C-alpha positions in Angstrom: 30.9 32.5 33.5 32.7 35.8 33.3 30.9 39.0 32.4 32.8 39.1 29.0 31.7 35.6 28.3 28.1 36.5 29.1 28.3 39.5 26.8 29.8 37.4 24.0 27.1 34.6 24.4 24.3 37.2 24.5 25.7 38.8 21.3 26.1 35.4 19.6 22.5 34.5 20.4 21.2 37.9 19.3 23.2 37.8 16.1 22.1 34.3 15.1 18.5 35.2 16.0 18.6 38.3 13.7 20.8 37.0 10.9 20.1 33.3 10.9 23.8 32.5 10.9 26.6 33.0 13.4 28.8 36.1 13.7 32.4 35.9 12.6 35.2 36.1 15.2 35.9 39.6 13.9 32.2 40.6 14.6 32.4 39.3 18.1 35.8 41.1 18.7 34.3 44.3 17.4 31.2 44.0 19.6 33.3 43.3 22.7 35.8 46.1 21.9 38.7 43.6 21.6 41.6 44.3 19.3 42.8 40.7 19.1 40.8 37.8 17.7 42.9 35.4 19.8 41.0 36.8 22.8 37.7 35.8 21.0 39.1 32.3 20.4 39.7 31.9 24.1 36.2 33.2 25.0 34.6 30.9 22.4 36.6 28.0 23.7 35.5 28.7 27.2 31.8 28.9 26.1 32.3 25.6 24.2 33.7 23.9 27.3 30.8 25.3 29.4 28.4 23.7 26.9 26.7 26.9 25.7 27.9 26.7 22.1 29.8 24.4 19.8 32.0 25.1 16.8 32.4 23.3 13.6 36.1 23.0 12.6 37.3 24.3 9.2 34.1 26.3 8.6 33.5 30.0 8.3 31.0 31.3 10.9 31.3 28.0 12.7 29.6 28.9 16.0 26.4 27.1 16.8 24.1 27.4 19.8 23.7 24.3 21.9 20.7 25.5 23.9 18.5 26.8 21.1 15.7 29.0 22.5 12.2 28.4 21.3 10.7 30.5 18.5 9.3 33.7 20.0 6.3 33.5 17.7 5.2 30.5 19.8 5.7 32.4 23.1 2.5 34.0 24.6 2.4 37.8 24.4 1.9 38.0 28.2 5.1 36.1 28.7 7.0 38.3 26.4 5.7 41.5 28.1 6.6 40.0 31.5 10.1 39.3 30.4 10.5 42.8 28.9 9.1 44.3 32.1 11.6 42.3 34.2 14.3 43.8 32.1 12.8 47.3 32.4 11.7 47.5 28.8 8.5 47.8 26.7 7.8 47.0 23.0 7.8 50.8 22.3 11.1 51.2 24.1 12.6 48.5 21.9 11.7 50.4 18.8 13.1 53.7 20.0 16.1 52.5 22.1 19.2 54.7 21.7 22.0 53.0 19.8 25.1 52.8 22.0 28.2 53.6 20.0 31.9 53.2 20.8 34.0 56.1 19.7 34.6 56.0 16.0 32.0 53.2 15.3 28.6 53.2 13.7 25.6 51.0 13.8 23.4 49.6 11.0 21.3 52.2 9.2 18.1 50.2 10.0 16.2 51.9 12.8 15.4 48.5 14.4 19.1 47.4 14.5 21.9 48.1 16.9 24.6 46.0 15.3 27.9 47.7 14.9 28.9 47.9 11.2 32.3 48.0 9.6 33.7 51.4 8.7 32.2 52.6 5.4 29.2 50.2 5.6 25.6 51.4 5.8 23.8 48.3 7.0 24.8 45.2 8.9 25.3 42.1 6.8 21.9 40.5 7.6 19.9 43.7 6.7 22.1 44.4 3.6 21.5 40.8 2.4 17.8 41.1 3.1 17.4 44.1 0.6 16.5 43.3 -3.0 19.6 42.9 -5.2 18.5 45.7 -7.6 18.2 48.1 -4.7 21.6 47.2 -3.4 23.1 47.6 -6.9 21.4 51.0 -7.3 22.8 52.2 -4.0 26.3 51.2 -5.0 26.0 52.8 -8.4 24.7 56.1 -6.9 27.6 56.0 -4.3 30.2 55.4 -7.0 28.8 58.2 -9.2 28.7 60.5 -6.2 25.1 61.2 -6.9 24.3 62.3 -3.4 20.6 63.0 -4.0 19.9 59.6 -5.6 22.0 57.9 -3.0 20.1 59.5 -0.1 16.8 58.7 -1.7 17.8 55.0 -2.2 19.1 54.6 1.4 15.9 56.1 2.7 13.9 53.6 0.6 16.1 50.7 2.0 15.6 51.9 5.6 11.9 52.0 5.1 11.8 48.6 3.6 13.8 47.1 6.5 11.5 49.0 8.9 8.4 47.5 7.2 9.7 44.0 7.5 10.6 44.6 11.2 7.1 45.9 11.9 5.5 42.8 10.3 7.6 40.6 12.6 6.6 42.6 15.7 2.9 42.4 14.6 3.2 38.6 14.3 4.6 38.4 17.8 2.0 40.8 19.2 
């Protein structure tokens, strides 16, 4: 497997683990810094041929993992810590890890997320969809009215809500 294929597979696994559905080819291209989606098609085809993933024809977000990992809530804490130590990380380091950015790109506004978002977007799709509908609507209304104070207050509320949910997941694992 080439390094680019490894990065693509790791991104696909991470995305599905966070979002519960697969990334689009555009998401994968953006993550890998590729301009052309045809390159992503070749990478995905190679991963399919190697047996790591499969695709479902004629479906949006059609990538599926073949070798599903077990649910981390069932993994003993010592095993998680050992794997993090092997990678040179700790639980605290995961929460405060710097977000790598390519020039001209931005990541999700959620502190716990490092997914690159489309230009003009605040949150990645999974975190945006996880917010209550009325909060999302209020954020959009404040943005359209150019009510900066209300917009900033609502975005702060959304970031805190996502952070609380992330902390609950970490507590369940710990």
